[in-house]
N, C-alpha and C positions, 0 to 999 in steps of 0.2 A: 680184701680177702675173699677167696673163692674156694669152696670145699669140693674136692674131687672125690667122688664115691666110687668104689669098685663094684662091678656088677655082682660080685659074690656076697656083698653085704646083705644079710637077710632083712634088715630094716629098710634098706633101699628098695629091695624087691617088694616088700609089703606095701610100701608107700606107692610104688609104681602101679601095683595091682589095684590099690584102693582108688587112685586117681583115674585109672582106666575104667573103673566101674561107674564113675560118676557121669551124669549126663553131659557136663561140659568137660570133654576129655582133653582138649588142647586149647585152653583159653588164651586169648591174646594178652590179657592182663589178669593177674591174681591179686586179690585184696585179702590180706591175712590179718585177722584180729590178733594183735601182738601186745603182750603185757611185759615181755622180758623174762617171764618165768620159764621154767625148764621145758614144759610141754610146748608152749608157743615158740620158743627158740628152736626146738627140734623141728617143728613144722616149717618155720621160716627157712632154716638151713637146708632141709630136704628140698623145699620148693625152689630155692635159689640154685641148688645144684642141678636139679632136674630141668628146670625151665629157663634158667639164666636170670641173674638178679635184676637185669634191666626191665624185666616184665613184672616184677614183684613190688607191691605197695604194702608196707607194714603200717597198719592203722592202730595207733596207740591212743587209748581213751584215758584222759586224765579226769577222774571224777571230782577232783579238788575237794575231797572230804577229809584229807589229812594234810598236815603242814608240809610234809616232805613229798607229796604226790607229784608236784611239778618236777622235782629233781629226779624222781624215779622214772617219770615219763621221758625226760631228756636222756637219761641213762639208757633206757630201752631204745630210744631213737638212734643214739650213737651206735649201739650194738647192731641195729638193723643196717645202718649206713656202712658199718665196717664189713658187713656181708655183701654189700653192693646194692641193697634194696633201697627204694625210695621210702623214707619215713615221714609219716604225717601224725602229728600230735593233735588229737581232737579233745578240746577242753570243754567240760560242762560248765557253762557260765552262770548257772543258777543252782548250785548244789544245795541239797538238803537231805537229811538223813532218811534211812529206810532202804532196804535192799530192792524192794519193788520199784521205787522211784529211780534208783541208780541203774537198775536193769533197763527200764524204759528209756532213760536218757542215753545209756550206752548204745542201745540198738538204734535210737534216732540219729545219733551222731554217725554211726557206721552206715546207715542208710543214706544219709546226706553225702557222705564221702564217696560211697559207691557211685552215686549218680554223677558226682563231679568228675570222677576218673573214668567213667564210662564202662563199668562192669556190673553184672547182675548177681554176683555170688560173693559172699564172704566166707572164707575158709577159717574154721575154728579148730583148736587143738584138743578137743575133748578126747579122752582116752578110754580104754576098757575099764580102768580104775574108776573114772568118772561115771561110766555106765553102771558099774557095781554100786557105787554110792547113790546114784539116782534111783536105782531099783530098790535099795534098802530104805531110802527116805520115803518113797511112795508106798512101799509095803507097810511101813510104820504108820503112814497116814491113811491107810485103808483104801488105796487106789484100786480101781478095777483093772481089767486086762489092758485097756488102752494106756492107762497111766504106767502100768508095770512094763509095758513095751519100751518105756523110757525114750531115749533119743534115737532119731533116725540119722542115717549117714547123709541124707539130702532132704531138706525140708523147706517149706515156705518161710520167709522171714516172719518173725513173730510180732510184727507191728502192722497195723492197718489204719489208715491207708498209706502211711509213710513208707511202709515196706512193700508196697504194691509192686509186683513184678520182680522182687528180689528173693534170693534163696540163701540158705545156710548149707555149707558142706563140711563134713567131719571126716576127713580121710584117715585119721589116727584112731578111729573108734575101736579097732580090733587090736591095738597095740598097748602094751603095758608101760606104765610110767617109769618103772625101773629100767626097762630096756632103752627108753628114750634118754634117761640120764647117763646110762653107760655110753651111748652113742655120742653124747655131748662131751663126756670126759675123754673119749678116744680122740676127739678133735680139739681138745683143750679149750672148749667153749664154756663160759661161765654165765650163769643165769641169776636172776633176782629172786630171792626168797621173800614172798609177800608175808608180812607178819600176821595178816588176817587169817592165813591158813592154819594158825594155831589158836585162833580165838574161838572158844567153845560157845560163844553166843550164837554162832552160826550153825544151823542144822547140818550142813554138809561136813563141817569139821567134826561134829559129834559122830556122824555116820562113819566118817573115815576112821576115827579112833575105835569105834565098835567093830568095824570090819577088820582092823588090825588084830584085835583080840580074837575074832572068829578065825582068821587065818592061822594064828598061833595055835588055836584049838583044833585045827585040822581042816577047816573049810578050804577047798581048792580055789585059788584065785581065778576069776573069770567065770565061775559057775553061775553067779547071778546075771552076768552079762549074757551068758548063753540062754538062760531062762528068758531074759528080755528079748533075745533074738527070736525064740520060738513064739513068744507072744506077739512080736512084730509081724511074723508071718501070718498069724491069725488075724491081726488087725488089717493087714493088706488084703486078705481074702474078703473080709467084711466090707472094706471100702470098695473093692471090685464089685461085689454083689449089690452094694448100695448104688453105685453108679449105674448099674444095669436096671435097677428098680426105678430110679429117677428118670431114666431115659424115656420111659413110657408112662410113668405115674405122676409126673410133675409138669405143670405149665408155669413158666416164669414170664410175667407180663412186663413189657417195657415201662409201664407206669409204676412199677415198684412193688407189686404184690405177687403172691403165688397161689396156685390152685393145686392142692395135693390130693391124690386119690387115696382112699382109705386102704387100698390094696398095697400101697407103698409106705404105709405108716409104720414106723419103727423108731427106736431111739436114735440110731445113727442118721437115718434119713431126716427125721424131724430136727435133730440138732443142726444139721447142715442148712436146712431151709430156714430155720429161725435165724441163724447167723446171716444168711443172705438177705432176708427181708429187714432185719434190724440194723444191718451194717456192722454187727459186732464180729468181725472176722479175725480179731487179734487173739485174745485169750479164749479158751474153750468155755462153753456153758457148763454149769454144774450138772453132772450126770443125774443126780437125784431130781433136779428140777425138770430135766428133759423127760425122765421116766414118769414123773408125776403128770406132766403135760400129756404124754402119749397115752397114759391110762385114761385120762379124762376125755381125750379125743376119741378113744375107742368106743365110748358109749354111743348108742344108736342116736341119741339126741342130747344136745347140751346147749346151754345158754352161752352167748358170746362172752369171752373173757380175754384179759390181757396178761401176758407174761413174757419175760425175756425180751422186752422191747417190741413185742408184736401183739396184734389183736387177732384172735382166732374165732371163726364162726363157721356155720354151715353154708354151703353153696351147692344146692342140689344134694347129690350123694358125696360130694367132695368137701374138703376142708379149705376154706378161704383164709389165707394168712396175709394180713396187711400190717402196716406199721402202727405201733401204738400211738394214737393221736396225741396223748399228753407229752410224748417225748419230743415232738417238734412244734406243736401248737401251744405248749406250756400247760402247766397245771395250776390249780387253785393254790393260794389266793392271788398270785401275781399274774398268772397266765403269760409268762414271758416266753415268746416264741423263738425258735431257732432262726437266726438271720445271718447270712453270709454275704459280705460285700462282693460285688461283681464288677470287673473291669472289662470293657468291650474287647472281644477277641481272645481274652485269656481264660483258659480252662480252670475250673475249680472242682473240688469234691464237696458235695452238699450232703449232710447227714450221713457221711461215710459210705454212701451207697449209690449216689448219682454223680456221674462226671458231666459237667455242664459247661457249655460255651455259648455266649450270647453276643449279638452284634451291637449292644449298647450298654452303657453303665447303669448301675442301680444296685440292688441287693436281691438275693434269692431267699425266699421263705415259702412256707406252705400256703396254699390258697385259702384255707380256712372257710369262713362264711361269706366270701365275696363273689360267689358264683354269679350273683345278679349284676356284677360289674363287668362281666365278660361279654364279648360279642356273640352274636347268634352262632357264628361258625365255631367259636371256641366252646360254646355250650353244647353244641352237637357232639364234639369230641368228648366232652366231659361226661355226657349222659350215657355214653357207651361203656363207661366204667362202673363197677359195683359201687353202690352208694357209700359204703364204708371207706372207699379209697378216694373219693372225689375231694374231700377237704384237704387231703394230704399231698396233692399234686404240687411239685415245686414250680413256682412262678417267679419271673423277674418283675420286681416293682421298680419301674424306671424313675428318673428324677422328677417326672411330672405326675407320678402316681399311677401310671398305666400298668396293666398286667399283661404279660405274655409268657408263653411256654411252648417249647418244641413239642411237648406231649399233648398240646392242644392245637397242633397244626401250625404254629408260628415259626418264625425263622430261628436259627440256632440249632444246637445239638444237645440232647440229653440222653445219656446212656446209663441204663440201670446195670449196676455191677454185680447183680445177684449171681449170675452164672460164674463169674470170675471168683466170687467168694466160695461158692460150692466146690469149684475145681480146686481151690486151695485147701478146703476142709477135707476133701476126699483124695488128695494127692497120694500117689503110691508111697507106701511106707517101706523103708529099706534099712537093713543092717549090714 
């Protein structure tokens, strides 16, 4: 089945304009997160009509949390195949309860599938209704302006490092759910109604029901989404200003630490740098924690302290931000250190912030108190680094117990991903 759309169709025109505004304007392959529900079916149908179904992959996640989930996934797959798209059912093999776990598993499966089919973007069917609901939930939760800006039309994948280099696109974010349903009915297409959409245990369901009451009372639909769009513009200006500040006020060292000028100190800059040095590039840091840390750092003098996976201290007039030693060397009483197996020639991500490739087998861990075991040449490289950073340098411990590291002048490659993390954190925000 192939759906032919007329150029006069307003939904078609809106979809074309939304796709044209995205960075990947004419992708060779489109990966669509597909549940079989009305919104995702409308997205899949529009994409098949515009780009040809042979370019479309419908990625269907089976969370395996309900007894009929496998049948629902297969029904969705059959719908996608009937439209001419390639359907892939991605099953969560170790399901356990909790929306946060399910969300993480879903995005991990989507990221893996994207790499397998060779695309860097997952297209999702979030609508203006979803934006209204997100705004309302975050307003009820006391979110600040960034939270109230809600969802962006194009954003970095929310997992790190599994989602490294991947993006989310939401081309339906300015469209109403009702219009999408009308479009599907016009083409005699039927969708799956997820029973969880009526389960009041979920905050989004409760927000949706409260919004329905507000609409009945006279609230204009889309008003909250427009407020989110205005806040998104404010967020984008803040990110642009932050990028300019960090260009001159931040030094990111290949050894995995940062030197931040006090002139560049602020909640947004600090949050981005803490994420870079800690490797916590997935979920955002608590704004309250970042504010508290920024206030403490603004003091003329302060004692070194650890927070958000980092250790902060003074370095001349600047702030030295290094990794929290306990996070990779281990904490009392067991002092279990972070250790990652290494195979010769194969790259790995260590501590979520270093990409490392070494010419021999062994395992990667932090140097710790073994500086005396290094060669003179290695120690010369080590002594060029701030004292707080030296024990945290990632080294390869080979099968004979020898120590080596590209950061100490040895063979191999070690790339600090701090700048990549900051780029993700400060990516342009769009509605």
